VEXDREN-2710 file (C-alpha; in Angstrom, 1 decimal):
% VEXDREN-2710
k/r/px/py/pz
1/MET/5.8/-83.4/27.9
2/THR/3.2/-81.6/25.8
3/ASP/3.7/-79.0/23.4
4/LEU/3.1/-75.5/24.5
5/LYS/4.2/-73.5/21.6
6/PRO/0.6/-72.0/21.2
7/GLN/0.3/-71.0/25.0
8/LYS/3.7/-69.6/24.8
9/ARG/2.9/-67.3/21.7
10/MET/-0.3/-66.2/23.3
11/ALA/1.4/-65.2/26.6
12/ALA/3.9/-63.4/24.4
13/GLU/1.5/-61.4/22.7
14/ILE/-0.7/-60.8/26.0
15/MET/2.5/-59.7/27.9
16/ASP/4.0/-57.7/24.9
17/VAL/7.1/-59.3/24.8
18/GLY/9.1/-61.8/22.9
19/GLU/8.7/-65.7/23.1
20/ASN/11.9/-66.0/24.7
21/ARG/11.1/-63.9/27.6
22/VAL/8.2/-66.0/28.5
23/TRP/8.7/-68.4/31.5
24/MET/6.6/-71.0/32.6
25/ASP/6.7/-72.8/35.8
26/SER/7.7/-76.4/35.1
27/GLU/5.7/-77.9/38.2
28/GLN/2.3/-76.4/36.6
29/MET/2.8/-78.0/32.9
30/GLU/-0.5/-79.7/33.2
31/LYS/-2.4/-76.6/34.1
32/ILE/-0.7/-74.4/31.4
33/SER/-1.5/-77.3/28.6
34/GLU/-5.3/-77.0/29.5
35/ALA/-5.3/-73.4/28.8
36/ILE/-6.4/-72.9/25.2
37/THR/-7.9/-69.5/25.3
38/ARG/-6.5/-66.2/25.7
39/GLN/-8.4/-65.6/28.9
40/ASP/-7.0/-68.7/30.3
41/ILE/-3.6/-67.5/29.7
42/ARG/-4.3/-64.4/31.2
43/ASN/-5.8/-65.9/34.3
44/LEU/-2.2/-67.9/34.4
45/VAL/-0.2/-64.4/34.0
46/GLU/-2.1/-63.2/37.1
47/ASP/-1.5/-66.4/39.2
48/GLY/2.1/-66.0/38.4
49/THR/2.4/-69.4/36.7
50/ILE/3.2/-67.5/33.6
51/ARG/5.9/-64.7/33.8
52/LYS/7.9/-62.4/31.8
53/ARG/11.7/-62.6/32.3
54/ASP/13.6/-59.5/32.8
55/LYS/15.4/-57.8/29.9
56/LYS/18.9/-58.2/29.5
57/GLY/20.9/-55.4/29.4
58/ASN/24.6/-54.5/28.7
59/SER/26.4/-53.4/31.6
60/LYS/27.8/-49.8/31.6
61/GLY/30.6/-51.0/34.1
62/ARG/33.6/-51.1/31.8
63/SER/32.4/-48.0/29.7
64/ARG/32.6/-46.2/33.0
65/GLU/35.8/-47.4/34.1
66/VAL/37.3/-46.2/30.7
67/LYS/35.6/-42.9/30.9
68/ARG/37.4/-42.5/34.5
69/GLN/40.7/-43.5/32.8
70/LYS/40.1/-41.2/30.1
71/GLN/39.4/-38.3/32.4
72/LYS/42.9/-38.9/33.9
73/GLY/44.3/-38.4/30.5
74/ARG/44.8/-42.2/29.7
75/ARG/43.8/-44.3/26.7
76/LYS/44.4/-41.3/24.4
77/GLY/47.3/-42.1/22.6
78/HIS/48.0/-42.2/18.9
79/GLY/46.5/-45.8/18.4
80/SER/43.3/-44.9/20.2
81/ARG/42.4/-41.8/18.0
82/LYS/40.2/-41.6/15.1
83/GLY/39.8/-38.7/12.6
84/GLU/42.2/-35.8/12.0
85/LYS/44.0/-34.0/14.5
86/SER/41.6/-30.9/14.0
87/ALA/38.7/-32.9/14.5
88/ARG/39.7/-33.6/18.2
89/SER/38.4/-30.9/20.8
90/ASN/40.9/-28.1/21.6
91/ARG/38.9/-26.6/24.5
92/ASP/41.6/-26.8/27.1
93/GLU/43.7/-24.6/24.6
94/TRP/40.9/-22.4/24.1
95/VAL/40.1/-21.7/27.9
96/GLU/44.2/-21.2/28.4
97/GLY/44.0/-18.6/25.6
98/ILE/41.0/-16.8/26.3
99/ARG/42.0/-16.5/30.1
100/ALA/45.2/-14.9/29.3
101/ILE/43.8/-12.7/26.9
102/ARG/41.0/-11.6/29.5
103/SER/43.6/-11.2/32.0
104/GLU/45.6/-8.8/29.8
105/LEU/42.5/-6.9/29.2
106/LYS/41.8/-6.4/32.8
107/ASP/45.2/-5.2/33.1
108/MET/45.1/-2.6/30.5
109/LYS/41.9/-1.3/32.0
110/GLN/43.3/-1.0/35.6
111/GLU/46.5/0.7/34.2
112/ASP/44.0/3.2/32.2
113/ASP/45.5/2.0/28.9
114/ILE/42.0/1.5/27.7
115/ASN/38.7/2.6/29.0
116/ASN/35.7/0.7/29.8
117/ASP/33.9/1.0/26.4
118/THR/37.1/0.1/24.5
119/TYR/37.4/-2.8/27.3
120/TRP/33.8/-4.5/26.6
121/GLU/34.5/-4.0/22.9
122/LEU/37.7/-5.9/23.0
123/TYR/36.4/-8.2/25.6
124/GLU/33.5/-9.3/23.2
125/LYS/35.8/-9.5/20.1
126/ALA/38.1/-11.9/22.3
127/SER/35.1/-13.9/23.0
128/GLY/34.4/-14.2/19.6
129/GLY/37.7/-15.6/18.7
130/PHE/38.9/-12.4/17.0
131/PHE/42.5/-12.3/18.9
132/ARG/45.0/-15.4/18.4
133/ASN/46.9/-14.7/21.8
134/VAL/47.6/-11.7/23.9
135/ARG/50.5/-10.4/21.5
136/HIS/47.7/-10.1/18.8
137/LEU/45.5/-8.1/21.1
138/LYS/48.6/-5.7/22.4
139/ASN/49.3/-4.9/18.9
140/HIS/45.6/-4.4/17.8
141/VAL/45.3/-2.0/21.0
142/SER/48.5/-0.1/20.1
143/LYS/47.4/0.3/16.5
144/GLU/43.9/1.8/17.6
145/VAL/46.0/4.1/19.9
146/GLU/48.1/5.1/17.0
147/GLN/45.0/6.1/15.0
END
C-alpha cells in the first residue's frame, strides 16, 4: 500500500479539518496516490472519493437526565454540594417571603390601615429587601402610625 500522507495533509488543509477527520475511499487508493497537486485533491473531494468525517460530540443525554432529577429535588444532598451554604440559591425562600409580605400589604390596604401612597412606598421597600418578614413589616407600619 502506498504512502498517502501528503494527500491526507493536503486534503485536511483544503477541507479545513484535522488529518484524523479525512476519509479516503479504500477502493480508490490508486487514484488518490496519483493526485499530487492541490487541484487534484479538490477534484477528488468533489467526486466524494475523499470526504470529511463528522465531528464527534459529547452526548447531552446524561446531563439532561441529571437535570431532570435535580428539578425533582434529587442529587442535592450534602455530598453533592460545593461552596458555602450562603453560596447556594435561596430563591424559593425569597419567593415565599415576598409573597407573604405583599399579601399582608394588600390586606392592610383593603382594611384602610395604610393609604395607596404608603402602600406603594412599602411595596417598593419590600421588593428591595427592606423587610425581613411579615412581623418586621407590621412593626414598621405600627411605628410609622405612632409618629
